[in-house]
DRENDO-1510 file (C-alpha; in Angstrom, 1 decimal, always signed):
<recs>
REC; n; res; u; v; w
REC; 1; MET; -3.2; +121.2; +172.0 .
REC; 2; LYS; +0.5; +122.0; +171.6 .
REC; 3; LYS; +0.7; +121.9; +167.7 .
REC; 4; GLU; -1.6; +124.7; +167.9 .
REC; 5; ILE; +0.4; +126.6; +170.6 .
REC; 6; ILE; +3.8; +126.0; +168.3 .
REC; 7; LEU; +1.9; +126.8; +165.4 .
REC; 8; SER; +1.1; +130.5; +166.8 .
REC; 9; ILE; +4.6; +131.0; +168.0 .
REC; 10; ILE; +6.0; +130.8; +164.7 .
REC; 11; ALA; +3.4; +133.2; +163.2 .
REC; 12; CYS; +3.7; +136.0; +165.7 .
REC; 13; LEU; +7.8; +135.4; +164.9 .
REC; 14; VAL; +6.7; +135.5; +161.0 .
REC; 15; LEU; +4.4; +138.5; +161.9 .
REC; 16; ILE; +7.4; +140.4; +163.3 .
REC; 17; SER; +10.0; +139.4; +161.1 .
REC; 18; VAL; +7.8; +141.2; +158.5 .
REC; 19; ILE; +6.7; +144.4; +160.5 .
REC; 20; SER; +10.3; +144.6; +161.3 .
REC; 21; THR; +11.5; +144.5; +157.4 .
REC; 22; VAL; +8.8; +147.4; +156.6 .
REC; 23; LEU; +10.0; +149.3; +159.2 .
REC; 24; ALA; +13.8; +149.2; +158.1 .
REC; 25; VAL; +12.5; +150.3; +154.2 .
REC; 26; ASP; +9.8; +153.0; +155.0 .
REC; 27; VAL; +12.3; +154.6; +157.3 .
REC; 28; PRO; +15.5; +156.2; +156.6 .
REC; 29; LYS; +18.3; +156.1; +158.0 .
REC; 30; LEU; +18.7; +160.3; +158.3 .
REC; 31; ASN; +19.8; +163.2; +160.6 .
REC; 32; VAL; +19.6; +166.7; +159.0 .
REC; 33; THR; +20.3; +170.0; +160.0 .
REC; 34; ALA; +18.9; +173.0; +157.6 .
REC; 35; ILE; +21.1; +176.2; +157.4 .
REC; 36; ASP; +19.7; +179.2; +156.8 .
REC; 37; LYS; +21.2; +181.0; +153.7 .
REC; 38; GLY; +18.9; +183.4; +153.0 .
REC; 39; SER; +14.5; +182.1; +154.0 .
REC; 40; THR; +13.0; +185.4; +153.4 .
REC; 41; VAL; +10.6; +186.4; +149.9 .
REC; 42; ILE; +9.1; +189.2; +148.9 .
REC; 43; SER; +5.6; +188.8; +147.8 .
REC; 44; GLU; +5.3; +190.7; +144.5 .
REC; 45; PHE; +9.1; +189.4; +143.4 .
REC; 46; ASN; +10.2; +185.7; +142.0 .
REC; 47; ASP; +12.9; +185.5; +144.7 .
REC; 48; THR; +13.7; +182.4; +146.3 .
REC; 49; ALA; +14.7; +181.2; +149.9 .
REC; 50; SER; +18.1; +179.2; +150.3 .
REC; 51; TYR; +18.9; +176.7; +152.9 .
REC; 52; GLU; +22.1; +174.3; +153.1 .
REC; 53; LEU; +20.8; +170.7; +154.7 .
REC; 54; LYS; +23.6; +169.0; +156.4 .
REC; 55; ILE; +22.5; +165.4; +155.9 .
REC; 56; GLU; +24.3; +162.6; +158.3 .
REC; 57; ASN; +23.3; +158.8; +155.9 .
REC; 58; LEU; +23.5; +156.1; +158.1 .
REC; 59; GLY; +22.5; +153.5; +155.7 .
REC; 60; ALA; +23.3; +152.7; +152.2 .
REC; 61; THR; +23.8; +155.5; +149.9 .
REC; 62; ASP; +20.5; +155.7; +147.9 .
REC; 63; THR; +18.9; +158.1; +145.0 .
REC; 64; PHE; +16.4; +160.8; +146.4 .
REC; 65; GLU; +14.2; +163.6; +145.3 .
REC; 66; ILE; +12.8; +166.4; +147.4 .
REC; 67; TYR; +9.3; +167.8; +147.5 .
REC; 68; SER; +7.0; +169.9; +149.1 .
REC; 69; TYR; +2.8; +169.5; +148.5 .
REC; 70; VAL; +1.8; +172.7; +150.5 .
REC; 71; GLY; +2.2; +175.5; +147.9 .
REC; 72; PHE; +6.1; +175.7; +147.6 .
REC; 73; GLU; +8.5; +174.6; +144.7 .
REC; 74; MET; +11.6; +173.1; +145.5 .
REC; 75; PHE; +14.6; +172.7; +144.3 .
REC; 76; PRO; +16.8; +170.9; +142.9 .
REC; 77; LYS; +13.9; +168.8; +140.7 .
REC; 78; GLU; +16.1; +166.6; +139.2 .
REC; 79; LYS; +17.1; +163.4; +141.8 .
REC; 80; PHE; +20.4; +163.3; +143.0 .
REC; 81; GLN; +22.5; +160.6; +145.3 .
REC; 82; ILE; +22.9; +161.2; +148.9 .
REC; 83; ASN; +26.0; +158.4; +150.0 .
REC; 84; GLU; +27.0; +157.2; +153.3 .
REC; 85; GLY; +28.1; +159.5; +155.7 .
REC; 86; ASN; +28.0; +163.3; +156.0 .
REC; 87; SER; +27.3; +165.1; +152.8 .
REC; 88; THR; +25.8; +168.7; +152.2 .
REC; 89; LEU; +22.7; +169.7; +149.7 .
REC; 90; ASN; +21.9; +173.3; +148.6 .
REC; 91; VAL; +18.2; +173.9; +148.5 .
REC; 92; LYS; +16.1; +176.7; +146.8 .
REC; 93; VAL; +12.5; +177.0; +147.6 .
REC; 94; ASN; +10.1; +179.0; +145.7 .
REC; 95; PRO; +6.6; +179.8; +147.1 .
REC; 96; LEU; +4.2; +180.0; +144.5 .
REC; 97; GLN; +2.1; +182.6; +143.5 .
REC; 98; ARG; -1.0; +181.8; +145.9 .
REC; 99; THR; +0.7; +181.5; +148.7 .
REC; 100; ARG; +2.5; +184.4; +148.5 .
REC; 101; ASN; -0.8; +186.5; +147.8 .
REC; 102; ASP; -2.7; +184.5; +150.6 .
REC; 103; TYR; -0.1; +184.4; +153.5 .
REC; 104; LYS; +2.7; +186.8; +155.2 .
REC; 105; GLY; +4.8; +186.7; +157.8 .
REC; 106; TYR; +6.7; +183.6; +158.8 .
REC; 107; ILE; +5.2; +180.1; +158.1 .
REC; 108; ASN; +6.6; +176.3; +158.7 .
REC; 109; PHE; +6.5; +174.2; +156.1 .
REC; 110; ALA; +6.9; +170.3; +155.7 .
REC; 111; TYR; +9.0; +168.8; +152.8 .
REC; 112; GLN; +10.2; +165.3; +152.3 .
REC; 113; LEU; +13.0; +163.5; +151.0 .
REC; 114; ILE; +12.0; +160.6; +148.8 .
REC; 115; GLY; +14.7; +158.0; +148.4 .
REC; 116; GLU; +14.1; +155.0; +146.1 .
REC; 117; LYS; +15.3; +152.1; +148.3 .
REC; 118; THR; +15.0; +153.7; +151.7 .
REC; 119; GLY; +11.6; +155.5; +151.7 .
REC; 120; THR; +10.6; +158.8; +152.6 .
REC; 121; TYR; +12.4; +161.5; +155.5 .
REC; 122; GLN; +10.4; +164.1; +156.4 .
REC; 123; ASP; +11.2; +167.5; +158.4 .
REC; 124; THR; +10.0; +171.1; +158.0 .
REC; 125; LEU; +11.5; +174.2; +157.4 .
REC; 126; LEU; +10.9; +177.9; +158.3 .
REC; 127; ILE; +10.3; +180.7; +155.8 .
REC; 128; LYS; +9.4; +184.2; +156.0 .
REC; 129; ILE; +7.1; +185.9; +153.3 .
REC; 130; VAL; +7.2; +189.9; +153.4 .
REC; 131; PRO; +5.0; +192.4; +151.0 .
REC; 132; PHE; +7.3; +194.9; +149.1 .
REC; 133; LYS; +5.5; +197.5; +150.9 .
REC; 134; GLU; +6.2; +196.2; +154.7 .
REC; 135; ALA; +10.1; +195.8; +153.6 .
REC; 136; ILE; +10.7; +199.5; +153.0 .
REC; 137; GLU; +10.7; +202.5; +155.5 .
REC; 138; LEU; +10.3; +205.8; +154.5 .
REC; 139; SER; +11.6; +208.8; +156.6 .
REC; 140; ALA; +13.1; +212.9; +156.8 .
REC; 141; ASN; +13.2; +215.4; +158.4 .
REC; 142; ILE; +12.8; +218.9; +156.6 .
REC; 143; LYS; +13.5; +222.4; +157.6 .
REC; 144; PRO; +12.3; +225.3; +156.2 .
REC; 145; THR; +15.9; +226.5; +154.9 .
REC; 146; ASP; +16.4; +223.2; +153.1 .
REC; 147; THR; +16.3; +223.1; +149.6 .
REC; 148; ARG; +16.8; +219.4; +149.1 .
REC; 149; VAL; +15.4; +216.3; +151.3 .
REC; 150; GLU; +17.7; +213.5; +152.3 .
REC; 151; LEU; +15.0; +210.8; +152.1 .
REC; 152; THR; +16.1; +207.6; +154.6 .
REC; 153; VAL; +15.5; +204.7; +152.7 .
REC; 154; LYS; +15.4; +201.5; +155.1 .
REC; 155; ASN; +15.5; +197.7; +153.9 .
REC; 156; LEU; +13.6; +196.5; +157.0 .
REC; 157; GLU; +14.3; +192.9; +155.6 .
REC; 158; GLU; +17.1; +189.9; +155.2 .
REC; 159; VAL; +16.6; +190.0; +151.3 .
REC; 160; SER; +18.4; +191.4; +148.5 .
REC; 161; ILE; +16.4; +194.3; +146.6 .
REC; 162; LYS; +18.1; +195.0; +143.2 .
REC; 163; ASP; +17.5; +197.4; +140.8 .
REC; 164; VAL; +13.6; +198.6; +141.3 .
REC; 165; SER; +12.4; +201.9; +139.9 .
REC; 166; VAL; +10.2; +203.7; +142.3 .
REC; 167; ARG; +8.2; +207.2; +142.0 .
REC; 168; PHE; +8.7; +209.2; +145.2 .
REC; 169; THR; +5.8; +211.5; +145.3 .
REC; 170; SER; +4.8; +214.2; +148.3 .
REC; 171; GLN; +4.1; +217.5; +148.6 .
REC; 172; PHE; +7.5; +218.8; +148.1 .
REC; 173; PHE; +8.7; +216.4; +145.2 .
REC; 174; ASP; +8.0; +214.2; +142.6 .
REC; 175; LYS; +10.7; +212.3; +141.0 .
REC; 176; THR; +11.8; +208.7; +140.2 .
REC; 177; GLU; +14.6; +207.0; +141.5 .
REC; 178; THR; +16.1; +203.1; +141.2 .
REC; 179; LEU; +16.7; +201.6; +144.4 .
REC; 180; SER; +19.3; +198.5; +145.0 .
REC; 181; LEU; +19.7; +197.4; +148.7 .
REC; 182; SER; +21.3; +195.0; +150.6 .
REC; 183; PRO; +19.7; +193.0; +153.0 .
REC; 184; LEU; +19.3; +195.6; +156.6 .
REC; 185; GLU; +20.9; +198.4; +154.1 .
REC; 186; LYS; +19.8; +202.3; +154.3 .
REC; 187; LYS; +20.4; +204.1; +152.2 .
REC; 188; THR; +20.1; +208.2; +151.4 .
REC; 189; VAL; +18.1; +209.4; +148.4 .
REC; 190; TYR; +18.5; +213.4; +147.6 .
REC; 191; LEU; +15.4; +214.9; +146.5 .
REC; 192; ASN; +15.4; +219.0; +145.3 .
REC; 193; ILE; +12.1; +220.6; +146.9 .
REC; 194; ASP; +9.9; +222.6; +145.1 .
REC; 195; LYS; +10.0; +225.8; +146.7 .
REC; 196; SER; +6.5; +227.0; +144.6 .
REC; 197; LYS; +4.9; +223.9; +146.4 .
REC; 198; THR; +5.9; +224.8; +150.1 .
REC; 199; ALA; +5.9; +228.4; +150.5 .
REC; 200; LYS; +2.1; +228.2; +152.0 .
REC; 201; LEU; +2.7; +224.7; +153.6 .
REC; 202; LYS; +2.6; +224.6; +157.5 .
REC; 203; SER; +4.6; +222.7; +159.5 .
REC; 204; GLY; +3.9; +219.3; +160.6 .
REC; 205; ALA; +3.8; +215.4; +159.5 .
REC; 206; TYR; +3.6; +214.9; +156.0 .
REC; 207; ILE; +3.4; +211.7; +153.6 .
REC; 208; VAL; +6.1; +210.1; +151.2 .
REC; 209; THR; +5.0; +207.9; +149.0 .
REC; 210; GLY; +6.8; +205.8; +146.5 .
REC; 211; THR; +5.1; +204.0; +143.5 .
REC; 212; ALA; +6.7; +200.3; +142.2 .
REC; 213; THR; +6.1; +198.6; +139.5 .
REC; 214; VAL; +7.0; +194.9; +140.3 .
REC; 215; ASN; +6.3; +192.0; +138.0 .
REC; 216; GLY; +3.7; +194.1; +136.1 .
REC; 217; LYS; +1.9; +195.3; +139.3 .
REC; 218; LYS; +2.0; +198.8; +141.0 .
REC; 219; VAL; +2.9; +199.0; +145.1 .
REC; 220; GLU; +3.0; +201.5; +146.7 .
REC; 221; ILE; +5.2; +202.1; +149.8 .
REC; 222; SER; +5.0; +204.9; +152.5 .
REC; 223; GLY; +6.6; +207.2; +155.1 .
REC; 224; MET; +6.3; +209.8; +157.2 .
REC; 225; MET; +7.8; +213.5; +156.8 .
REC; 226; ASN; +8.3; +215.7; +159.6 .
REC; 227; TYR; +8.5; +219.4; +158.5 .
REC; 228; LEU; +9.7; +221.5; +161.3 .
REC; 229; GLU; +9.0; +224.8; +162.6 .
REC; 230; ASN; +11.7; +227.0; +163.0 .
REC; 231; GLU; +12.5; +226.5; +166.5 .
REC; 232; SER; +13.0; +222.8; +165.7 .
REC; 233; ILE; +9.9; +221.4; +166.9 .
REC; 234; SER; +8.1; +218.9; +165.1 .
REC; 235; THR; +4.5; +218.6; +165.0 .
REC; 236; THR; +2.6; +215.3; +164.7 .
REC; 237; GLU; -1.1; +215.1; +164.2 .
REC; 238; LYS; -3.3; +212.0; +163.7 .
REC; 239; SER; -7.2; +211.5; +163.6 .
REC; 240; SER; -9.3; +208.6; +163.6 .
REC; 241; GLY; -13.3; +207.2; +164.0 .
REC; 242; PHE; -16.7; +208.7; +163.4 .
REC; 243; ILE; -18.5; +207.7; +166.2 .
REC; 244; ILE; -15.5; +207.9; +168.4 .
REC; 245; ILE; -13.2; +210.3; +167.1 .
REC; 246; SER; -9.8; +210.5; +168.5 .
REC; 247; ASN; -7.2; +213.1; +168.1 .
REC; 248; GLU; -3.5; +213.1; +168.7 .
REC; 249; VAL; -1.4; +215.7; +169.0 .
REC; 250; THR; +2.7; +215.1; +169.4 .
REC; 251; LYS; +5.5; +218.2; +169.8 .
REC; 252; ASN; +9.1; +216.6; +169.5 .
REC; 253; ASN; +12.1; +218.8; +170.2 .
REC; 254; ILE; +14.2; +217.7; +167.6 .
REC; 255; GLY; +16.8; +220.6; +167.9 .
REC; 256; ASN; +19.1; +220.7; +170.5 .
REC; 257; THR; +18.2; +223.4; +172.8 .
REC; 258; PRO; +15.1; +223.6; +175.1 .
REC; 259; ILE; +11.9; +225.2; +174.2 .
REC; 260; VAL; +8.4; +225.5; +175.5 .
REC; 261; ALA; +5.7; +223.3; +172.8 .
REC; 262; THR; +2.4; +224.4; +173.3 .
REC; 263; ILE; -0.9; +222.2; +172.3 .
REC; 264; ARG; -4.4; +223.9; +171.5 .
REC; 265; MET; -7.8; +222.1; +171.1 .
REC; 266; LYS; -11.0; +223.5; +170.7 .
REC; 267; ARG; -14.1; +221.9; +171.3 .
REC; 268; ASN; -17.9; +223.4; +171.5 .
REC; 269; ALA; -20.6; +223.3; +174.1 .
REC; 270; ILE; -21.9; +219.7; +173.0 .
REC; 271; SER; -18.3; +218.3; +171.9 .
REC; 272; ARG; -17.1; +218.8; +175.0 .
REC; 273; LEU; -19.5; +216.8; +177.3 .
REC; 274; PHE; -18.2; +213.7; +175.4 .
REC; 275; THR; -14.8; +214.5; +175.7 .
REC; 276; THR; -11.8; +212.6; +177.4 .
REC; 277; PHE; -8.3; +213.6; +177.7 .
REC; 278; SER; -4.9; +211.7; +178.1 .
REC; 279; THR; -3.6; +214.4; +179.9 .
REC; 280; PRO; -5.0; +217.1; +181.9 .
REC; 281; PRO; -5.0; +220.5; +180.4 .
REC; 282; ASN; -2.7; +223.5; +182.0 .
REC; 283; SER; -5.3; +225.7; +181.4 .
REC; 284; ILE; -8.7; +225.9; +180.0 .
REC; 285; GLU; -10.2; +229.0; +178.0 .
REC; 286; ARG; -13.6; +230.1; +177.3 .
REC; 287; SER; -15.0; +231.7; +174.9 .
REC; 288; GLY; -19.1; +232.1; +174.3 .
REC; 289; LEU; -19.7; +228.5; +173.2 .
REC; 290; SER; -16.6; +227.3; +172.8 .
REC; 291; VAL; -13.8; +225.8; +175.0 .
REC; 292; ASN; -10.4; +225.9; +174.8 .
REC; 293; TYR; -7.9; +223.6; +176.3 .
REC; 294; VAL; -4.4; +224.5; +176.4 .
REC; 295; TRP; -0.8; +222.0; +177.2 .
REC; 296; GLN; +2.3; +223.6; +177.6 .
REC; 297; LYS; +5.8; +222.1; +178.8 .
REC; 298; SER; +9.3; +222.8; +178.2 .
REC; 299; LEU; +10.7; +220.3; +176.0 .
REC; 300; ASN; +14.7; +219.1; +176.1 .
REC; 301; PRO; +16.3; +217.7; +173.2 .
REC; 302; SER; +14.9; +214.4; +172.8 .
REC; 303; GLU; +11.7; +214.7; +174.7 .
REC; 304; SER; +7.7; +215.2; +173.5 .
REC; 305; LEU; +5.1; +216.8; +174.3 .
REC; 306; PHE; +1.2; +214.4; +173.8 .
REC; 307; VAL; -2.1; +214.5; +174.5 .
REC; 308; LYS; -4.8; +212.6; +173.1 .
REC; 309; ALA; -8.6; +213.4; +173.0 .
REC; 310; ARG; -11.4; +210.8; +172.5 .
REC; 311; THR; -14.4; +212.2; +171.6 .
REC; 312; ASN; -17.4; +209.6; +172.4 .
REC; 313; TYR; -20.7; +210.4; +170.4 .
REC; 314; THR; -22.2; +206.7; +170.9 .
REC; 315; ILE; -25.0; +207.5; +172.6 .
REC; 316; PRO; -26.2; +210.8; +171.0 .
REC; 317; PHE; -25.7; +208.5; +167.6 .
REC; 318; VAL; -28.0; +206.1; +169.3 .
REC; 319; ILE; -30.6; +208.5; +170.5 .
REC; 320; ILE; -30.7; +210.2; +166.7 .
REC; 321; ILE; -30.7; +206.6; +165.3 .
REC; 322; LEU; -33.9; +205.8; +167.1 .
REC; 323; ILE; -35.5; +208.7; +166.9 .
REC; 324; ILE; -35.1; +208.5; +162.7 .
REC; 325; VAL; -36.4; +204.6; +162.8 .
REC; 326; ILE; -39.3; +205.6; +164.7 .
REC; 327; ALA; -40.5; +208.4; +162.3 .
REC; 328; LEU; -39.4; +206.0; +159.6 .
REC; 329; LEU; -41.9; +203.5; +161.0 .
REC; 330; ALA; -44.6; +206.1; +162.0 .
REC; 331; ARG; -44.5; +207.6; +158.9 .
REC; 332; MET; -44.6; +204.2; +156.5 .
REC; 333; TYR; -47.4; +203.5; +159.0 .
REC; 334; SER; -49.7; +206.4; +158.4 .
REC; 335; LEU; -48.9; +206.2; +154.9 .
REC; 336; THR; -50.6; +202.3; +154.6 .
REC; 337; SER; -54.3; +202.9; +153.4 .
REC; 338; LEU; -55.1; +199.4; +154.6 .
REC; 339; SER; -54.0; +196.5; +156.6 .
REC; 340; VAL; -54.3; +193.4; +156.9 .
REC; 341; ALA; -53.6; +191.3; +159.5 .
REC; 342; LYS; -53.5; +187.1; +159.6 .
REC; 343; ARG; -53.5; +185.1; +162.5 .
REC; 344; VAL; -53.9; +181.4; +162.9 .
REC; 345; SER; -54.8; +179.1; +165.8 .
REC; 346; PHE; -55.4; +175.2; +166.8 .
REC; 347; VAL; -58.6; +174.1; +166.9 .
REC; 348; ARG; -59.2; +170.8; +169.3 .
REC; 349; THR; -61.7; +168.5; +167.5 .
REC; 350; ARG; -64.0; +165.6; +168.7 .
REC; 351; GLY; -62.9; +163.1; +165.8 .
REC; 352; GLY; -59.2; +163.8; +166.4 .
REC; 353; GLU; -58.6; +165.4; +163.3 .
REC; 354; PHE; -55.9; +168.0; +162.7 .
REC; 355; ALA; -57.6; +172.0; +162.7 .
REC; 356; LEU; -56.7; +175.1; +162.4 .
REC; 357; LYS; -59.2; +178.5; +163.2 .
REC; 358; VAL; -57.5; +181.1; +160.5 .
REC; 359; THR; -58.6; +184.9; +161.5 .
REC; 360; ILE; -58.4; +187.7; +159.4 .
REC; 361; ASN; -58.6; +191.7; +159.6 .
REC; 362; VAL; -58.7; +194.0; +157.8 .
REC; 363; LYS; -58.6; +197.7; +159.2 .
REC; 364; ALA; -58.7; +200.8; +156.7 .
REC; 365; ARG; -56.4; +203.7; +157.9 .
REC; 366; LYS; -58.0; +205.5; +155.2 .
REC; 367; SER; -61.1; +206.0; +153.5 .
REC; 368; VAL; -61.2; +203.4; +150.9 .
REC; 369; GLU; -64.0; +201.5; +148.1 .
REC; 370; ASN; -64.3; +198.3; +146.4 .
REC; 371; VAL; -62.6; +196.2; +149.1 .
REC; 372; ARG; -62.6; +192.7; +148.3 .
REC; 373; LEU; -60.4; +190.0; +150.5 .
REC; 374; HIS; -59.1; +186.6; +148.8 .
REC; 375; ASP; -57.5; +183.9; +150.6 .
REC; 376; ARG; -56.5; +180.4; +149.9 .
REC; 377; ILE; -56.9; +177.6; +151.8 .
REC; 378; PRO; -53.1; +174.8; +151.9 .
REC; 379; PRO; -53.5; +171.8; +149.4 .
REC; 380; MET; -55.2; +168.4; +150.9 .
REC; 381; SER; -57.0; +170.4; +153.3 .
REC; 382; LYS; -60.8; +170.4; +153.6 .
REC; 383; LEU; -63.0; +173.9; +154.4 .
REC; 384; TYR; -65.4; +173.6; +157.8 .
REC; 385; GLU; -68.3; +175.6; +156.2 .
REC; 386; ASN; -69.9; +176.3; +159.2 .
REC; 387; PHE; -68.8; +180.0; +158.8 .
REC; 388; VAL; -69.8; +183.4; +161.1 .
REC; 389; LYS; -70.0; +185.3; +158.0 .
REC; 390; ALA; -69.7; +182.8; +154.6 .
REC; 391; PRO; -67.6; +184.3; +151.7 .
REC; 392; ASP; -69.0; +185.2; +149.1 .
REC; 393; ASN; -66.9; +183.2; +146.5 .
REC; 394; ILE; -65.8; +179.6; +147.4 .
REC; 395; ASN; -63.4; +178.2; +144.4 .
REC; 396; HIS; -63.2; +174.5; +145.4 .
REC; 397; ALA; -61.2; +173.9; +142.4 .
REC; 398; THR; -58.2; +176.5; +143.6 .
REC; 399; ASN; -59.1; +176.4; +147.1 .
REC; 400; SER; -59.9; +180.1; +147.0 .
REC; 401; LEU; -62.3; +182.1; +149.3 .
REC; 402; SER; -63.2; +186.1; +148.6 .
REC; 403; TRP; -64.9; +188.3; +150.8 .
REC; 404; ASN; -67.0; +191.8; +149.2 .
REC; 405; ILE; -66.5; +194.2; +151.5 .
REC; 406; GLY; -66.9; +197.0; +149.3 .
REC; 407; SER; -66.3; +200.4; +151.4 .
REC; 408; LEU; -64.6; +201.3; +155.0 .
REC; 409; ASN; -64.3; +204.6; +156.3 .
REC; 410; ALA; -61.2; +205.4; +157.9 .
REC; 411; GLY; -60.6; +203.6; +161.5 .
REC; 412; GLU; -63.1; +201.0; +160.3 .
REC; 413; GLU; -62.6; +197.4; +160.8 .
REC; 414; ARG; -63.9; +194.0; +159.7 .
REC; 415; VAL; -63.0; +190.7; +161.0 .
REC; 416; PHE; -63.3; +187.5; +159.0 .
REC; 417; SER; -62.7; +183.8; +160.2 .
REC; 418; TYR; -62.8; +180.0; +159.2 .
REC; 419; ILE; -61.6; +176.5; +160.0 .
REC; 420; ILE; -59.6; +174.2; +158.0 .
REC; 421; TYR; -58.9; +170.9; +158.5 .
REC; 422; ASN; -57.5; +167.2; +157.5 .
REC; 423; GLN; -58.5; +163.5; +158.8 .
REC; 424; LYS; -55.3; +161.9; +157.4 .
REC; 425; LEU; -52.8; +164.9; +158.5 .
REC; 426; LYS; -49.9; +164.8; +161.4 .
REC; 427; ILE; -48.3; +168.3; +161.6 .
REC; 428; VAL; -44.9; +168.0; +162.9 .
REC; 429; GLY; -42.9; +171.7; +163.3 .
REC; 430; ARG; -43.9; +174.6; +161.8 .
REC; 431; TYR; -47.2; +174.5; +159.3 .
REC; 432; GLU; -47.3; +178.0; +157.0 .
REC; 433; LEU; -50.6; +179.0; +155.5 .
REC; 434; PRO; -50.3; +181.6; +152.1 .
REC; 435; ARG; -50.9; +185.1; +152.5 .
REC; 436; ALA; -54.0; +187.0; +152.3 .
REC; 437; VAL; -54.6; +189.4; +149.7 .
REC; 438; ALA; -57.0; +192.3; +149.8 .
REC; 439; THR; -57.9; +194.7; +146.4 .
REC; 440; PHE; -59.4; +198.2; +147.2 .
REC; 441; THR; -59.8; +201.5; +145.7 .
REC; 442; LEU; -58.0; +204.9; +146.7 .
REC; 443; ALA; -59.0; +208.0; +145.1 .
REC; 444; GLY; -59.8; +206.5; +142.2 .
REC; 445; LYS; -56.8; +204.3; +141.7 .
REC; 446; PRO; -56.5; +200.2; +142.2 .
REC; 447; LYS; -54.5; +198.6; +144.9 .
REC; 448; SER; -53.8; +195.9; +146.7 .
REC; 449; ILE; -52.1; +194.7; +150.0 .
REC; 450; ASN; -50.5; +191.4; +151.3 .
REC; 451; SER; -51.2; +189.9; +155.1 .
REC; 452; ASN; -48.5; +189.0; +157.1 .
REC; 453; ARG; -47.0; +185.0; +156.8 .
REC; 454; ALA; -49.3; +183.0; +159.4 .
REC; 455; PHE; -47.9; +179.9; +160.8 .
REC; 456; PHE; -48.5; +177.3; +163.4 .
REC; 457; LEU; -46.1; +175.2; +165.3 .
REC; 458; ALA; -47.5; +171.7; +166.2 .
REC; 459; GLU; -45.5; +171.8; +169.9 .
REC; 460; THR; -47.2; +174.9; +170.7 .
REC; 461; ALA; -50.9; +172.9; +169.9 .
REC; 462; ARG; -53.7; +174.6; +172.0 .
REC; 463; GLY; -57.2; +175.4; +171.3 .
REC; 464; ASP; -60.9; +175.1; +171.8 .
REC; 465; VAL; -63.3; +171.8; +170.8 .
REC; 466; TYR; -65.5; +172.3; +167.3 .
</recs>
């Protein structure tokens, strides 16, 4: 007994020693601090993110490699040595193309430092992927007396943009410029205005588009320009929606003197019933079936007047759709010359066999001739030949039945039924029967129509005893 206890103690000590050795080998004694040296990249560029790793190696000098397995390429790719003590490693990260295409915003990804002797150290780095169109902001204000536009181009991200050719287009100009922007830099691009295009333009907000070709792909950036009124008021109008229509109007005083801003909105007798406003109007003017809503406000410099109208056509739209659907269904129903409805019900037998009663209704909506009804019984089923009205033809080889109905007048209906059974079959779940088919002649042309799908659910079995 004592010998067994001693052997157990020795085995436990050996196991603890092995585990300690493995843990000592597999876990590198590294303390790593990552310093961001430029972690933002543009989706369409081939740029890389930069980091400086401050490494404290508490173990022995070893040779390492750096990897990431989640869609990022890491540099340096060659092996490098981390000495005992403190050292610095400059790392660059290149998101693979699929990562650039599928993700945007901040991504926290894992990387590994793998030592030849000391094992693997794992940590994460934070990178930001931004589409080019979201990295640039365009804006400008234009007065009617201006001969050129001072277009403000702002880099919104902590990333450099170098030598990108951009074609700027709008209703005021069309010109190509080369952009180079430092992180968060803002530049002014001067573009001459084509006065022949602006003579009939109304004041308000206009879109400026910049089209750039980056690595063979066309990328569009866009911004807003305010074409000012003579009294230094900018007007911005925005509309959206189809069933629920939203209209927004903003008047901004971008001048240096107080001015009275006026917003007008017009609604007809129907649309006004479904319209609500963010701010009650100062006055309402009725003219026939139309209603004009007026807002006025004295604006100091930098103040604005904003009105949002929301017209909800959901209820009338749903009513119109229902009317159309009902009309279409009624039309389809009226165009059907003959209808065939098939249903099935469970039959309880004295011998306990599985049996079903099949009933087929044939109804004419128009006068038809040469009506013939065809049906098939499922394989492995037998026909109980005690009919209310026997089929005119029974083909046991193909399990098919047919009735010669002849002519039917409009509104005339015939009902046919038969029973199928199987002594061995036990149904669990849904049991579906083939469709019945009726052929007929209408105005001298042969036609055919299928019945609905008839099926039986075993758990709902009820019926009569035959």
